[in-house]
C-alpha positions in Angstrom: -65.0 58.1 -37.4 -68.3 56.3 -37.2 -68.1 56.6 -33.4 -69.7 59.8 -32.3 -68.0 60.2 -28.9 -64.6 61.7 -29.5 -62.9 60.2 -26.4 -64.2 56.8 -27.3 -63.1 57.2 -30.9 -59.6 58.1 -29.7 -59.5 55.1 -27.4 -60.5 52.7 -30.2 -57.7 54.1 -32.4 -55.1 53.7 -29.7 -56.3 50.2 -28.7 -56.4 49.2 -32.4 -53.0 50.6 -32.9 -51.5 48.6 -30.0 -53.3 45.5 -31.1 -52.0 45.8 -34.7 -48.5 46.6 -33.7 -48.2 43.6 -31.4 -49.2 41.4 -34.3 -46.8 43.0 -36.7 -43.0 42.8 -37.1 -42.8 46.0 -35.2 -43.7 44.4 -31.9 -40.4 45.4 -30.3 -41.0 48.9 -31.4 -43.9 49.3 -29.0 -42.0 47.6 -26.2 -39.1 50.1 -26.6 -41.4 53.1 -26.5 -43.7 52.2 -23.7 -41.5 50.6 -21.1 -37.9 50.5 -22.1 -35.2 52.4 -23.9 -32.2 51.0 -25.6 -29.0 50.8 -23.6 -26.5 53.6 -24.1 -22.8 53.7 -23.0 -22.8 55.3 -19.5 -26.1 53.8 -18.4 -26.0 51.9 -15.1 -25.8 48.2 -16.0 -27.8 47.3 -12.8 -30.9 48.5 -14.7 -30.4 46.2 -17.7 -33.4 43.9 -18.4 -31.7 40.5 -18.8 -35.0 38.7 -19.6 -35.6 41.1 -22.5 -32.0 40.6 -23.6 -32.5 36.8 -23.7 -35.5 37.3 -26.0 -34.2 40.0 -28.2 -30.5 39.8 -28.0 -30.4 43.5 -27.4 -29.7 45.6 -24.3 -32.6 47.6 -22.8 -32.8 49.8 -19.8 -36.1 49.9 -17.8 -37.5 53.3 -17.8 -38.7 54.7 -14.4 -41.8 56.7 -13.6 -40.0 60.1 -13.6 -38.7 59.3 -17.1 -42.1 59.3 -18.6 -43.3 62.8 -17.7 -43.3 64.4 -21.1 -45.1 67.8 -21.3 -46.9 68.0 -24.6 -49.0 70.7 -26.1 -51.3 70.0 -29.0 -51.8 73.1 -31.3 -54.9 72.5 -33.4 -56.2 74.6 -36.3 -60.0 75.2 -36.1 -60.2 77.8 -38.9 -63.0 77.7 -41.5 -60.9 76.0 -44.2 -60.8 73.0 -41.8 -64.6 72.5 -42.3 -64.0 71.2 -45.8 -64.4 67.5 -46.4 -65.2 65.1 -49.2 -64.8 61.8 -47.4 -67.7 61.9 -45.0 -65.8 63.9 -42.4 -64.1 67.2 -42.4 -60.4 68.1 -41.9 -61.4 69.6 -38.6 -63.0 66.3 -37.4 -60.0 64.4 -38.6 -57.5 66.8 -36.9 -59.5 66.9 -33.7 -59.7 63.1 -33.6 -55.9 62.9 -34.2 -55.3 65.4 -31.3 -57.7 63.4 -29.1 -55.9 60.2 -30.0 -52.5 61.6 -29.2 -53.8 63.1 -25.9 -55.3 59.7 -24.9 -52.1 57.9 -26.0 -49.8 60.3 -24.0 -52.2 60.1 -21.0 -51.8 56.4 -21.0 -48.0 56.9 -21.0 -48.3 59.0 -17.9 -47.5 62.3 -19.7 -49.0 65.7 -19.3 -51.0 67.0 -22.2 -52.2 70.6 -23.0 -54.2 72.0 -25.8 -54.4 75.2 -27.8 -57.0 75.6 -30.6 -56.9 78.5 -32.9 -58.2 80.1 -36.1 -57.4 83.8 -36.7 -57.0 84.1 -32.9 -56.7 81.7 -29.9 -59.9 79.9 -29.1 -59.1 77.6 -26.2 -56.1 77.0 -24.1 -55.6 74.3 -21.5 -52.1 74.0 -19.9 -50.4 70.6 -19.9 -51.5 68.4 -17.0 -52.0 64.7 -16.2 -55.3 64.3 -14.6 -58.4 62.3 -15.5 -60.7 65.3 -15.3 -58.2 67.3 -17.4 -58.4 64.8 -20.2 -62.2 65.1 -20.2 -61.9 69.0 -20.4 -59.5 68.6 -23.3 -61.9 66.3 -25.2 -64.7 68.8 -24.7 -62.6 71.6 -26.1 -61.8 69.4 -29.1 -65.5 68.7 -29.7 -66.3 72.3 -30.4 -67.0 72.8 -34.0 -64.6 74.7 -36.2 -66.0 78.1 -37.1 -63.3 80.7 -37.2 -62.7 82.5 -40.4 -59.1 82.8 -41.5 -56.0 80.9 -40.4 -53.2 82.7 -38.6 -50.2 80.5 -38.2 -48.2 83.0 -36.4 -50.4 84.0 -33.5 -50.8 80.6 -31.8 -47.0 79.9 -32.1 -46.1 83.3 -30.6 -48.7 82.8 -27.8 -47.5 79.3 -26.9 -43.9 80.6 -26.6 -45.1 83.3 -24.2 -47.2 80.9 -22.1 -45.2 77.8 -21.9 -41.8 78.3 -20.3 -40.9 74.7 -19.5 -39.5 72.8 -22.4 -41.6 70.1 -23.9 -43.1 68.7 -27.1 -45.3 70.9 -29.4 -47.5 69.0 -31.9 -48.9 71.4 -34.5 -51.9 70.1 -36.6 -53.2 72.3 -39.5 -54.0 72.3 -43.2 -51.5 75.1 -43.5 -53.7 76.9 -46.0 -52.2 80.3 -45.2 -49.0 82.2 -46.2 -46.0 80.4 -44.9 -43.7 83.4 -44.6 -44.1 83.7 -40.9 -44.3 80.0 -40.2 -40.6 79.3 -40.3 -39.8 82.3 -38.1 -42.2 81.3 -35.4 -41.2 77.6 -35.5 -37.7 78.8 -35.0 -38.8 80.6 -31.9 -40.3 77.4 -30.5 -37.0 75.6 -31.2 -35.0 78.4 -29.6 -37.0 78.0 -26.4 -35.9 74.4 -26.3 -39.2 72.9 -27.4 -39.3 69.8 -29.6 -41.8 70.2 -32.4 -43.8 68.0 -34.8 -46.1 69.2 -37.5 -49.0 67.2 -39.0 -50.2 68.7 -42.3 -53.8 67.6 -42.8 -55.4 67.8 -46.3 -58.5 66.3 -47.9 -57.9 63.8 -50.7 -59.7 66.0 -53.2 -57.4 68.9 -52.3 -54.4 66.6 -53.1 -55.8 65.4 -56.5 -58.2 68.1 -57.5 -60.4 65.4 -58.9 -63.4 67.6 -59.7 -64.9 67.1 -63.2 -67.4 69.9 -63.8 -66.8 73.6 -64.1 -68.3 75.0 -61.0 -68.4 78.0 -58.6 -65.9 77.4 -55.8 -66.2 79.2 -52.5 -63.1 80.3 -50.6 -64.5 79.7 -47.1 -61.9 81.9 -45.5 -62.2 85.0 -47.8 -65.8 84.4 -48.8 -64.9 84.9 -52.5 -66.7 82.9 -55.2 -64.5 81.7 -58.0 -65.8 80.1 -61.2 -63.2 77.4 -62.1 -63.0 74.8 -64.9 -61.1 71.9 -63.2 -59.8 70.6 -66.5 -57.9 73.8 -67.3 -56.9 74.7 -63.7 -55.8 71.3 -62.4 -52.2 71.3 -63.6 -51.4 74.8 -62.2 -53.3 74.1 -59.0 -51.4 70.9 -58.3 -48.1 72.6 -59.1 -48.8 75.4 -56.6 -50.0 73.0 -54.0 -46.9 70.8 -54.2 -44.7 73.9 -54.1 -46.6 75.0 -50.9 -46.2 71.6 -49.3 -42.6 71.4 -50.3 -41.9 74.8 -48.7 -43.5 73.6 -45.5 -41.6 70.4 -45.5 -38.3 72.2 -46.3 -38.8 74.6 -43.4 -39.4 71.7 -41.0 -36.3 69.9 -42.3 -34.2 73.0 -42.0 -35.3 73.4 -38.3 -35.1 69.7 -37.4 -38.9 69.5 -37.0 -40.8 66.3 -37.7 -43.2 66.7 -40.7 -46.0 64.3 -41.8 -48.6 65.0 -44.4 -51.9 63.2 -43.9 -54.9 62.8 -46.1 -58.2 62.5 -44.2 -58.8 59.1 -45.8 -55.7 57.6 -44.1 -56.2 55.6 -41.0 -55.3 57.5 -37.8 -53.2 54.5 -36.7 -50.7 55.5 -39.4 -50.5 59.0 -37.9 -49.9 57.5 -34.5 -47.2 55.3 -36.0 -45.6 58.4 -37.6 -45.6 60.1 -34.3 -43.9 57.2 -32.5 -41.4 56.7 -35.2 -40.5 60.3 -35.3 -39.9 60.3 -31.6 -37.7 57.3 -31.7 -35.8 58.3 -34.8 -34.8 61.5 -33.0 -33.6 59.3 -30.2 -35.5 61.4 -27.7 -37.6 59.5 -25.3 -40.2 61.2 -23.2 -37.5 61.7 -20.5 -35.2 63.5 -22.9 -37.6 66.2 -24.0 -39.1 67.1 -20.7 -38.1 70.1 -18.6 
């Protein structure tokens, strides 16, 4: 986060991630994702990589260029609640950097990436493409400061269903500080259209622990209401409701077969990237399998 340029920041995260994973016991994990997929009955044995078999004692099929053309849309919350931050950066900065990291990572994979940013309405939309100039436009859209007022979780999901007809991957990044009643219904619509979906739930560490000590006036940035709160008396009930809210979001995702990851903004982004890759591989869906 110390690097001001968003694209450079994303590049540093991705390069650090690859460097770390190649030193780790998960080295084979990266190999599988980027260049190979595991052999399945029915695959043509002519495409087995025997050198990799000799090293790993496992059968892998080399992926071809047309097997990497995933179409991914990043749906990023830029509402006012995302401007909160207690760690030196806001949830919006963290979410935008995560989106930029995923965009850069997928671009390196040869995949097409699109972007939709939203608050109470759609702010920016870029269709999924794989071009150098397109990636730059996407980074510029992500560098715009969050400034909308409320969060509407339904509108962006409805809009993306209307606009994107070809099946692909949808990555939803939000603090989900909004009623969840319509979330499940709209996520269901995405799944019904054949899209694969992953949700990153981004929260600030102080939102997760409510570690304030002094009675203070708290501002609801989306409604504009001031609330005088004594943390000592409110903490238990606040944490109960927050966990219930998060559990409801997680349960909705599990019910629909959607990947869910909750992130605190003090967590390294490499972990989010690892969650993303692990989710993709656990589903057994390579880039080839979710496209078109």
